N, C-alpha and C positions, 0 to 999 in steps of 0.2 A: 504494500500500500504506500502510495506517495504521501508527501507532507500535506497536500491539499485535502486528500481523503481523510487523513488522520485528524486534521483540523475540524473538518465537518463532523466527524464522529464525536470528537470532544464537545463540540457545541451542541450536538444532539443529546449527549449524555447530560450536559448542563441543563437543557430545557426539561428533560425527563425528571431530573432530580428536583428542580424548582417546582414543577407541577405536582410532584409526589406529595410534597408538604401540604399544598392547598387541597388536593383531592382527599388526602387522609383526614384533614380537619373537617372537610365537608361530610365525609362518611361518618365520622364520629359525632358531628353535630346532628346528623339525622337520627342517630340512636337516642339522643337526649330528648328530642321532640320539643325543643324550645326554639322558637324562631327569633332569637335575640342575636344581634351582631356581636355583643360582648362575649357571648359563649363561643362564637366562632373565633374571635381573636384570642380568647383564653386557650382554646384548643390548639391554635396555631403555635402559641408560645409553649404549650405543653409538649408539642412534637419537638420543639427545639430549633436552634439556629445552625446546628451542625450540617444539616442538609443544605441550607442556603450557603454556608461556607464552602462545602464541597462543590456546589453548583458554580459559585463564583470562581473557584480555583480551576475547575474544568473549562469554564468559559475563557479564562485568561490563557490557559494552555492552548485551547483551540484557536484563539485569535493569534497567538504567537506562531503556531504552525502555519496558519494561513498567510501571515505576514512574511514568514520565511519562504514559503512556496512562491509568493509573488516576487520577492527579491531575487530568488534563484531564477525565476522565469525571465525577469528583466535583465539579469546578468548574461543569460544565454542569448537573449535577443540582441544585446549590445555588442557581442563578440563576433 
């Protein structure tokens, strides 16, 4: 797999990780049967911010890979 493909995969992983936190909080708030936004926010904080941290790390790695792939392409075009 080239760097461009690896970058896209890391960005996809980042999107999945970020949405996992929101989906899990929505599923847990459905079990509570209270339609309050405060409960949803509390459940999001209960899940934690580790998932968001891993998502941001994955996004940064993906962007770095895409940037490097673009630089390598430009270097080949200039030679």
